[in-house]
DOGU-95139 format. One record per residue (C-alpha): y, z, x. Coordinates in nm, 2 decimals, always signed. Example, Ala and Ser with C-alpha at 12.3 -4.5 7.8 and 13.67 -1.06 7.14 Angstrom:
// residues 2
[r [-0.45,+0.78,+1.23]]
[r [-0.11,+0.71,+1.37]]
***
This chain:
// residues 339
[r [-2.17,+0.08,-0.54]]
[r [-1.88,+0.30,-0.44]]
[r [-1.84,+0.36,-0.06]]
[r [-1.78,+0.73,+0.03]]
[r [-1.63,+0.85,+0.35]]
[r [-1.65,+1.19,+0.50]]
[r [-1.35,+1.38,+0.62]]
[r [-1.45,+1.32,+0.98]]
[r [-1.48,+0.95,+0.92]]
[r [-1.14,+0.94,+0.75]]
[r [-0.99,+1.14,+1.04]]
[r [-1.10,+0.88,+1.29]]
[r [-1.03,+0.58,+1.07]]
[r [-0.66,+0.65,+0.99]]
[r [-0.58,+0.88,+1.29]]
[r [-0.51,+1.19,+1.09]]
[r [-0.65,+1.54,+1.15]]
[r [-0.91,+1.71,+0.93]]
[r [-0.67,+2.00,+0.90]]
[r [-0.40,+1.78,+0.76]]
[r [-0.65,+1.64,+0.50]]
[r [-0.75,+1.99,+0.40]]
[r [-0.38,+2.08,+0.36]]
[r [-0.32,+1.77,+0.14]]
[r [-0.60,+1.90,-0.08]]
[r [-0.45,+2.25,-0.09]]
[r [-0.11,+2.13,-0.21]]
[r [-0.27,+1.89,-0.46]]
[r [-0.13,+1.58,-0.28]]
[r [-0.47,+1.41,-0.22]]
[r [-0.79,+1.57,-0.35]]
[r [-1.13,+1.46,-0.22]]
[r [-1.37,+1.29,-0.46]]
[r [-1.64,+1.54,-0.37]]
[r [-1.68,+1.87,-0.18]]
[r [-2.02,+1.97,-0.06]]
[r [-2.07,+2.33,-0.18]]
[r [-2.30,+2.42,+0.10]]
[r [-2.07,+2.34,+0.39]]
[r [-1.74,+2.27,+0.21]]
[r [-1.73,+1.92,+0.36]]
[r [-1.50,+1.67,+0.19]]
[r [-1.57,+1.31,+0.09]]
[r [-1.33,+1.04,-0.01]]
[r [-1.36,+0.70,-0.19]]
[r [-1.20,+0.37,-0.08]]
[r [-0.93,+0.41,-0.34]]
[r [-0.84,+0.75,-0.20]]
[r [-0.83,+0.61,+0.15]]
[r [-0.58,+0.35,+0.02]]
[r [-0.38,+0.63,-0.13]]
[r [-0.39,+0.82,+0.20]]
[r [-0.25,+0.51,+0.38]]
[r [+0.02,+0.49,+0.12]]
[r [+0.11,+0.86,+0.18]]
[r [+0.13,+0.79,+0.55]]
[r [+0.35,+0.49,+0.49]]
[r [+0.59,+0.70,+0.28]]
[r [+0.60,+0.97,+0.56]]
[r [+0.68,+0.69,+0.81]]
[r [+0.98,+0.61,+0.59]]
[r [+1.11,+0.96,+0.64]]
[r [+1.00,+1.12,+0.31]]
[r [+0.87,+1.48,+0.32]]
[r [+0.55,+1.58,+0.14]]
[r [+0.74,+1.71,-0.16]]
[r [+0.92,+1.37,-0.19]]
[r [+0.59,+1.18,-0.14]]
[r [+0.43,+1.38,-0.41]]
[r [+0.71,+1.30,-0.65]]
[r [+0.70,+0.93,-0.57]]
[r [+0.32,+0.91,-0.62]]
[r [+0.36,+1.06,-0.97]]
[r [+0.62,+0.81,-1.08]]
[r [+0.55,+0.50,-1.28]]
[r [+0.91,+0.37,-1.32]]
[r [+0.98,+0.11,-1.05]]
[r [+1.35,+0.14,-1.10]]
[r [+1.34,+0.52,-1.03]]
[r [+1.13,+0.46,-0.72]]
[r [+1.38,+0.21,-0.60]]
[r [+1.66,+0.46,-0.65]]
[r [+1.47,+0.71,-0.44]]
[r [+1.43,+0.46,-0.16]]
[r [+1.80,+0.37,-0.17]]
[r [+1.90,+0.74,-0.15]]
[r [+1.66,+0.78,+0.14]]
[r [+1.82,+0.49,+0.32]]
[r [+2.16,+0.64,+0.28]]
[r [+2.04,+0.98,+0.41]]
[r [+1.87,+0.82,+0.71]]
[r [+2.19,+0.62,+0.79]]
[r [+2.38,+0.95,+0.79]]
[r [+2.12,+1.11,+1.02]]
[r [+2.14,+0.81,+1.25]]
[r [+2.51,+0.84,+1.27]]
[r [+2.48,+1.21,+1.37]]
[r [+2.21,+1.12,+1.63]]
[r [+2.43,+0.84,+1.77]]
[r [+2.72,+1.08,+1.78]]
[r [+2.51,+1.33,+1.97]]
[r [+2.39,+1.06,+2.21]]
[r [+2.75,+0.96,+2.27]]
[r [+2.85,+1.33,+2.34]]
[r [+2.56,+1.37,+2.59]]
[r [+2.66,+1.04,+2.76]]
[r [+3.02,+1.16,+2.78]]
[r [+2.90,+1.49,+2.93]]
[r [+2.71,+1.31,+3.20]]
[r [+3.02,+1.10,+3.27]]
[r [+3.22,+1.42,+3.31]]
[r [+2.98,+1.55,+3.57]]
[r [+3.03,+1.23,+3.77]]
[r [+3.41,+1.26,+3.73]]
[r [+3.41,+1.62,+3.85]]
[r [+3.22,+1.52,+4.16]]
[r [+3.48,+1.26,+4.27]]
[r [+3.80,+1.37,+4.11]]
[r [+3.90,+1.65,+4.34]]
[r [+3.92,+1.44,+4.65]]
[r [+4.08,+1.15,+4.47]]
[r [+4.35,+1.35,+4.29]]
[r [+4.52,+1.52,+4.58]]
[r [+4.90,+1.51,+4.54]]
[r [+4.88,+1.33,+4.21]]
[r [+5.08,+1.44,+3.91]]
[r [+5.03,+1.44,+3.53]]
[r [+5.31,+1.49,+3.29]]
[r [+5.22,+1.65,+2.95]]
[r [+5.48,+1.60,+2.68]]
[r [+5.42,+1.79,+2.36]]
[r [+5.64,+2.02,+2.16]]
[r [+5.34,+2.26,+2.09]]
[r [+5.30,+2.51,+2.38]]
[r [+4.95,+2.57,+2.27]]
[r [+4.86,+2.20,+2.31]]
[r [+5.02,+2.18,+2.65]]
[r [+4.82,+2.49,+2.76]]
[r [+4.50,+2.35,+2.61]]
[r [+4.53,+2.01,+2.79]]
[r [+4.62,+2.18,+3.11]]
[r [+4.32,+2.41,+3.08]]
[r [+4.08,+2.12,+3.01]]
[r [+4.21,+1.94,+3.32]]
[r [+4.19,+2.24,+3.56]]
[r [+3.84,+2.34,+3.45]]
[r [+3.70,+1.99,+3.49]]
[r [+3.79,+1.89,+3.84]]
[r [+4.16,+1.83,+3.82]]
[r [+4.26,+2.16,+3.97]]
[r [+4.43,+1.99,+4.27]]
[r [+4.68,+1.79,+4.07]]
[r [+5.03,+1.89,+3.97]]
[r [+5.07,+1.93,+3.60]]
[r [+5.42,+1.91,+3.46]]
[r [+5.53,+2.01,+3.11]]
[r [+5.79,+1.87,+2.88]]
[r [+5.87,+2.00,+2.53]]
[r [+6.02,+1.69,+2.39]]
[r [+6.09,+1.32,+2.46]]
[r [+6.42,+1.38,+2.63]]
[r [+6.26,+1.63,+2.87]]
[r [+5.98,+1.39,+2.93]]
[r [+6.22,+1.12,+3.05]]
[r [+6.39,+1.36,+3.28]]
[r [+6.07,+1.50,+3.42]]
[r [+5.94,+1.14,+3.48]]
[r [+6.25,+1.05,+3.68]]
[r [+6.22,+1.37,+3.89]]
[r [+5.85,+1.38,+3.96]]
[r [+5.73,+1.02,+3.91]]
[r [+5.39,+1.12,+3.77]]
[r [+5.09,+0.89,+3.80]]
[r [+5.00,+0.95,+3.43]]
[r [+5.19,+1.07,+3.12]]
[r [+5.02,+1.23,+2.82]]
[r [+5.27,+1.18,+2.54]]
[r [+5.28,+1.33,+2.18]]
[r [+5.45,+1.12,+1.92]]
[r [+5.62,+1.37,+1.68]]
[r [+5.86,+1.58,+1.89]]
[r [+6.22,+1.71,+1.84]]
[r [+6.53,+1.55,+1.99]]
[r [+6.34,+1.24,+2.09]]
[r [+6.00,+1.13,+1.97]]
[r [+5.72,+1.01,+2.20]]
[r [+5.75,+0.64,+2.11]]
[r [+6.12,+0.63,+2.19]]
[r [+6.06,+0.83,+2.51]]
[r [+5.79,+0.58,+2.61]]
[r [+6.03,+0.29,+2.57]]
[r [+6.29,+0.46,+2.79]]
[r [+6.04,+0.55,+3.06]]
[r [+5.91,+0.19,+3.06]]
[r [+6.27,+0.07,+3.12]]
[r [+6.29,+0.31,+3.42]]
[r [+5.94,+0.21,+3.55]]
[r [+5.76,-0.09,+3.41]]
[r [+5.44,+0.03,+3.57]]
[r [+5.44,+0.38,+3.42]]
[r [+5.11,+0.47,+3.26]]
[r [+5.16,+0.65,+2.93]]
[r [+4.88,+0.76,+2.70]]
[r [+4.97,+0.86,+2.35]]
[r [+4.79,+1.17,+2.21]]
[r [+4.88,+1.23,+1.85]]
[r [+4.74,+1.32,+1.51]]
[r [+4.91,+1.01,+1.38]]
[r [+4.62,+0.77,+1.45]]
[r [+4.73,+0.51,+1.19]]
[r [+4.76,+0.14,+1.27]]
[r [+5.14,+0.17,+1.25]]
[r [+5.15,+0.44,+1.51]]
[r [+4.90,+0.27,+1.74]]
[r [+5.09,-0.06,+1.71]]
[r [+5.43,+0.10,+1.78]]
[r [+5.29,+0.29,+2.07]]
[r [+5.14,-0.02,+2.23]]
[r [+5.44,-0.23,+2.18]]
[r [+5.65,+0.05,+2.33]]
[r [+5.44,+0.04,+2.64]]
[r [+5.16,+0.29,+2.60]]
[r [+4.83,+0.20,+2.77]]
[r [+4.61,+0.39,+2.54]]
[r [+4.59,+0.62,+2.23]]
[r [+4.38,+0.93,+2.16]]
[r [+4.38,+1.09,+1.81]]
[r [+4.40,+1.46,+1.76]]
[r [+4.18,+1.65,+1.72]]
[r [+3.97,+1.52,+2.00]]
[r [+3.67,+1.62,+2.21]]
[r [+3.76,+1.74,+2.56]]
[r [+3.51,+1.49,+2.69]]
[r [+3.70,+1.20,+2.54]]
[r [+4.03,+1.33,+2.68]]
[r [+3.88,+1.37,+3.04]]
[r [+3.73,+1.02,+3.03]]
[r [+4.06,+0.87,+2.92]]
[r [+4.25,+1.06,+3.19]]
[r [+4.00,+0.94,+3.46]]
[r [+4.02,+0.59,+3.33]]
[r [+4.39,+0.56,+3.38]]
[r [+4.44,+0.80,+3.67]]
[r [+4.16,+0.69,+3.91]]
[r [+4.03,+0.34,+3.83]]
[r [+4.18,+0.04,+4.01]]
[r [+4.40,-0.15,+3.77]]
[r [+4.57,-0.38,+4.01]]
[r [+4.52,-0.75,+3.93]]
[r [+4.44,-0.98,+4.23]]
[r [+4.71,-1.24,+4.21]]
[r [+4.46,-1.51,+4.33]]
[r [+4.24,-1.45,+4.02]]
[r [+4.51,-1.59,+3.79]]
[r [+4.62,-1.92,+3.95]]
[r [+4.88,-1.99,+3.68]]
[r [+5.11,-1.71,+3.79]]
[r [+5.44,-1.86,+3.87]]
[r [+5.77,-1.73,+3.97]]
[r [+5.68,-1.43,+4.18]]
[r [+5.48,-1.11,+4.19]]
[r [+5.41,-1.03,+3.83]]
[r [+5.21,-0.72,+3.73]]
[r [+4.94,-0.79,+3.46]]
[r [+5.09,-0.52,+3.24]]
[r [+5.43,-0.70,+3.23]]
[r [+5.26,-1.02,+3.13]]
[r [+5.04,-0.85,+2.86]]
[r [+5.36,-0.72,+2.70]]
[r [+5.49,-1.08,+2.66]]
[r [+5.34,-1.11,+2.32]]
[r [+5.47,-1.26,+2.00]]
[r [+5.40,-0.96,+1.77]]
[r [+5.65,-0.69,+1.70]]
[r [+5.51,-0.35,+1.59]]
[r [+5.52,-0.42,+1.22]]
[r [+5.33,-0.75,+1.26]]
[r [+5.08,-0.59,+1.49]]
[r [+5.03,-0.30,+1.25]]
[r [+4.97,-0.56,+0.97]]
[r [+4.71,-0.73,+1.19]]
[r [+4.54,-0.39,+1.26]]
[r [+4.53,-0.31,+0.89]]
[r [+4.35,-0.65,+0.83]]
[r [+4.11,-0.56,+1.11]]
[r [+4.04,-0.22,+0.94]]
[r [+3.90,-0.39,+0.64]]
[r [+3.65,-0.58,+0.85]]
[r [+3.53,-0.30,+1.07]]
[r [+3.55,+0.01,+0.86]]
[r [+3.35,+0.11,+0.55]]
[r [+3.61,+0.30,+0.36]]
[r [+3.35,+0.50,+0.17]]
[r [+3.21,+0.64,+0.50]]
[r [+3.31,+0.95,+0.69]]
[r [+3.46,+0.77,+0.99]]
[r [+3.52,+0.97,+1.31]]
[r [+3.88,+0.94,+1.41]]
[r [+3.80,+0.87,+1.77]]
[r [+3.56,+0.59,+1.67]]
[r [+3.83,+0.45,+1.44]]
[r [+4.09,+0.45,+1.71]]
[r [+3.86,+0.28,+1.96]]
[r [+3.79,+0.00,+1.70]]
[r [+4.16,-0.04,+1.64]]
[r [+4.23,-0.06,+2.01]]
[r [+3.95,-0.32,+2.05]]
[r [+4.11,-0.53,+1.78]]
[r [+4.45,-0.49,+1.93]]
[r [+4.33,-0.63,+2.26]]
[r [+4.17,-0.92,+2.07]]
[r [+4.50,-0.98,+1.90]]
[r [+4.68,-1.00,+2.24]]
[r [+4.50,-1.33,+2.31]]
[r [+4.61,-1.59,+2.41]]
[r [+4.86,-1.43,+2.64]]
[r [+5.16,-1.64,+2.74]]
[r [+5.28,-1.62,+3.10]]
[r [+5.66,-1.63,+3.18]]
[r [+5.64,-2.00,+3.27]]
[r [+5.53,-2.09,+2.92]]
[r [+5.19,-2.21,+3.04]]
[r [+4.88,-2.07,+2.86]]
[r [+4.60,-1.91,+3.05]]
[r [+4.25,-2.06,+3.02]]
[r [+4.01,-1.85,+2.81]]
[r [+3.83,-1.75,+3.13]]
[r [+4.15,-1.63,+3.29]]
[r [+4.24,-1.45,+2.97]]
[r [+3.90,-1.27,+2.98]]
[r [+3.95,-1.18,+3.34]]
[r [+4.30,-1.04,+3.26]]
[r [+4.20,-0.85,+2.95]]
[r [+3.90,-0.70,+3.12]]
[r [+4.11,-0.57,+3.41]]
[r [+4.39,-0.46,+3.17]]
[r [+4.16,-0.26,+2.95]]
[r [+4.05,-0.06,+3.25]]
[r [+4.39,+0.08,+3.27]]
***
């Protein structure tokens, strides 16, 4: 004996509306076993209920009704598998877009918080923007002024040589440095500024976001790296990170400090890697953290490279030659990565 279920019973059984079942009938996706001619009421067999559950499962996998209909009509398992593999790939791309949107919204919320507190904290502070492109200097200035940094002094430099002179004259709290500039490039200018002031905070903002450029910038003394083109949110968060957050290291936290008052930045720079070796390490890290076939966001790529760079800096050797314990290294790196 074949069990027959009415459209109302099916609706309650599998939590699907009667209108949806009628629509499935109209598009020839799932036809009822019997339609009562007097009231147009539909009835379904157990096998049709199973097929309906299969349809709902396919929809839960992200397939639209046209795709579901195609799958139900296929007998070749290999072809069905290919369809599922493509759907997985499509969903991963969608997830990446959603994750990116979530990150953007999160950054926007951070900007609101930054704008609330930055005006009072940035009185009398100075930022030096060194870039040979007048448009880029204007754009960065505009981003800052419109997002709570209208009380700071913003100084311009058109090349590395000017940047050094401006730094000596104004002693800015933060330098935004391009790499490719006439007369003197940004990396060379960074080295010179660090000779003048070991505590100078220099952030590289450049289209050259390769492991080699990042490595050279860090070994020259830059504290961070942002790849052009970038979102205004990412730039503002980076500026706030290095301009406003406390980056002083309590000397009592690192008991192995010997021989005087050493800044954590000075100690971090006591590493065994020159820029070429560091770039090589970063290239090795790239193979582990990046799917070369994927469309990788340049900001995401840079952040991953920066993370690997900080990992490469361990263990850090202090001037006395002693090694920090892992706990002390973690403490140091955590504080260092804040600024």
